[in-house]
Phi, psi and omega in degrees: 000146176268102176241135183296130179230151170246118181236116178260120184224142180258147181232152175277135185244131179261313181227134176232159177239135175228165180263011181285127185271327188257335184256148173261119180271123180289139177261137186239145162254135186215164185269161173294123182240031181287163178291160177304146180238163177062033184286128177204193179204150172260130183247146173221145179230131180285132183266065183222020179063024177260336183081018181281120180245128176258144184229124178238098181285151175220154178178136181288129179084007181268135175263319179224162176229133174251122185255122173258116193283350178081015179243126181301128180092344180282128181286136175294154180237135177255128180232161178279158176304135180094350180266166181236146174235164179216159180209141179262119184255150166274175182294134180156189181241133188228138176261109182263129180245133180237124179252116178265132180242129178271178182295338181272354183094350177289147186235157171223156183238155172222136180236141180215131173272128179240129178255130179244121179221134178269002173272139182299143177303147181222161172054051180288134172212163172206149177254147176235136174239123185251131176223106183065239178266002186254136176239139176243125182249129178237102182270159176209141177196144175292141175068013180266137175269319182206171184225138169264125183246124176251122185270358175072023182277339180204164182288328183255033186293135171273138182288157171258125182267133181228141181283166176300146180066026179230169180236161177224142186245145178215138178249122181278157181282333183204161178295161178153184175258134184227145177266114179263124181243131180239130178247121179268131183231146172223203178281347179286155177288345183264142175232165170228158181217161182214138180237135175229152175261129178241153179252123178258112185274338182082196184276110181232347183289148180286161178283132172225156175284143359283148180261113184247342183067016184245354182274116185293346180271350186265135175272103185271013180304129185261129179282086186279160179209162177059033172102350180287156174229164186210145171205159175265127184226169173284140180311116185276352187214094182278082183202178176058230184276001183218086180262010184275131177279086184212185179277151175221166176266135180249115177257123180247121176268139179274342177113022176246172183284151173054047170276142180182198180198171184216149171247127166274107191284142176291332174230127182299150170286131185251113178257018184283340181255205183280343184278087184244013180254133174247126176250150182213131170277129186226138181241132174201152175255003176230150176294131187205141175280142178236121181256127176247124186231142174240131179220187183069045179304129184301325179243035178076023182299148181296135176297146185217155185204163173218141174246130176238151179256126175270137188282346182088018185260021183097221181284124174226160173262120174261130182244122182250105184265099183283357174277335185231343189242352188285149175230168177283134180283162177290130172223130181305128175077004181249127182278170177090009179301130179090351179288149176301141186205129177253107181291144180225012181242204183244143184230133186264349184232131177245126184242139178233126171247130171258116184052057185315294182281351182270185184233030180290125177260158178137180180251134181233150185241143177232153180197158170049060175275118185214157179264132180222214181090018179278223185296132174255359176210153182292138180263342180231163179282159172295155178298133181295138179291159183242355180296142178292141184300330179296340182257012190235141166243101191270146173249318176205116177185137174293341186278344184227175177270120180265145178297139180291343185281348188288134175248111184276358181213064177293149181275099178250012182082014182281160174276346185301142174255160186228139176205137169268127184243156179257124178237104179054041179081006180243133181280140173222160179258130177250122173251117181247169180046045195282139160236306169211163185202144180235167169231124180257123185281351179072017181167187182253122179264136173266102180255012187292341182269001182260159184260329188222159163239136183245145173206142171255133184229139174229131176201140170264356187249332187239132175265341183212129181231113174296129183239123184253137161260129182246120184235162177299343178272356179138194178215146179212148179254159167227139180283131171268109181271119192246133172276119187302134175074015179221151168292124177253119181267120190236128175241120185249122173300132181292347173298336177298336178262316181294329177293345177260008175096011178269123186284330183068009179280337185220063180283126180234349180209157165239159176214140172248126182237082190297146179227125353286157182274070190252022175079026178280189184232141171216154181241147175229155175202162173051063177260115183198155169272149177201165175253117184288323185300331180262352193246341189288118178281162179264009176203159179295137180260344180236161178289155174296153178299139182287133177296152184240007180288148176299133182302333179293342182253020187230139164245108187261135173263325182201110177187138173289346185277343185224171170277126186270150169292160179287125180255132177289322181196150169253007172207101180292163182288348177263009181283157174236081181187162175252131182250133171230137173265118185239167170239123179239118183053039179078011184242132181290137184219145172263128176248122176250117176246164186048042189282118164259295172207152180214137180252143173237138184226132175282160175296314177243139181300145190264130174266100181254020185295337179268358181268157180246340186221151166251133185226145172204155173256137187226142174226128176213146176252355187220354184288141170259341180211141173235134178235138180234121182241135171249136181236127178247128183276002176080179187298330180280352172068016183239147179293132181054040178273006178101346180233023177292154171211156181201162173204143181242129174267131181250125180241129183243132179299318182297334179272359181079017181290337175206166177241162180262159172061032177201146173294130179237127176271116177263107182246097193252121175302135177297337177296338178285342174277070193295332179279353181274086187287343175226147178234019185266344183223054181288121188244343183215143169236127185235122172259137175229154181225155175228144000297139186301128177078004184238010191245144173243129183226133175256136185234138174211163173052069179258116185198161169259150177207164171229000000 
């Protein structure tokens, strides 16, 4: 799923370029100084009616843990990593806070509610959600503090312990029927348990683009021919264009001609629009031609293909542009083989040949086969900032006053080109043919009194751009993690720089050092320092970004950009939330306050079977969790008619799934709603927020699209 994330990462720098003529800027190699990650804790409660709870915190990069027991008057205790603490509770519910501190002094927090009851657990139940080989168990019981879950995978299985109001996930090795046993425990000596049988179906879903080999519900079996073999394996070489520790496809050639394989796609590849480029990550240690062919035209379209040569350098990205490079494939008795051909229809079969007419033997790896060729430049402006000008030191933004001394294109000998472009009446900076690029402030700025630096970035070429602040005390980078083809709004705590020894008292330059420096393009806007404590509004000040999908490819429930279907309600009578219809910057918005959960229902059930994504824009200043559920009533169109299906997507602020105090576009593939077995009779959309009943969320642009 494409969810907006802010990832601050530090990189080691060997050589840097600056535009400073008189000063020599020292280059530094430095260690990762990020805060501890993965902070959690293992809890245990003695079942002897004493209320003794043991707490064992864990977290990567943590040196010490400070435990706040959630009891008024109880002193917090600091322990070293690997140690355990305990506390004796009376009956009640307690919010335990754990602060993990790393060697650099940076901290991360984990919070857990623990219920202590000396009454035996009662009314045990649990729900299971199965997706491919993975099962998620969510237990519930009155008076229970925690649950031991046995997934029935082996006779000597150790249970997985999960706290109340939580879920636990397990992936089985193979399909089959398994007995899941849950034991509910509290402070009482008595426990209760419940066993259910679940069916694990394994990977049965058809292959659709993009092909990642990581979805446990998809059957990635490749229809090989002429001696080739295929299997899904873990990426054997985390380098080059594929450094992700994930699954990849392994094609092994035996050494005869025209070895290959094919996928019969669950959804045809559509070349009718502008998206006519297919990219594929491919691994080989020898130079080899790779042929990508599409056949099985839905309406009898002519078969088409492209051959690309891999250099043999490991992981590379091969790009097949069917708008400019495609030719007609060989067909017995059909003329025109090899002629240029631009496909404009839909194809149900994708074929791959490695060294088709040749006899090269060996194993080759493929990954991340996806269709692209969409926008190569931003069509809309970045979202206007909302910070008050009194709290801002601006470098470039239409919303604030920029210093006249700033030079956005100093001559440092770079190959990069510079242009100011107009996007919907808003200026942005375009850097093309990039290798590195700087901004010279024309003097020294004192940014030491500010908390954050903000920048909006758009690029179809770069996923990560090292960004340097250059001060008289030195220079240090932070990675700007960019979502391809979208404006990415990034807020960086200035502690990310001061913790590396940059004073920020005399900032005179910025630098972008793109990786790889291959002549790509990126755009920037709204570059400024600011103080969040004084600037964060409690509601959106600007409209959500306008959607740009063609109306013919959209089913809209709520948006000023499209014609909406008729909705019966945006707040059902069983909802637990307050609804207000507002106008923000002239744009209609739904505001849900005191949000626990809220249902929206169309007048007529929606057939979204031809759609690929569910999208909405969301703004919240206080949510820790957002959940989005789609409910389909099945072919009979009735609630609980026996063929209902539903699935809920859970987004957590702590995981970076969304950010606060900014419009965030959630563009979720419908394939991620794995429990939604049908999309032809969608009858309900349910938004939920956490903390339950304490959250305010603004919603705009709710629609399905392909």
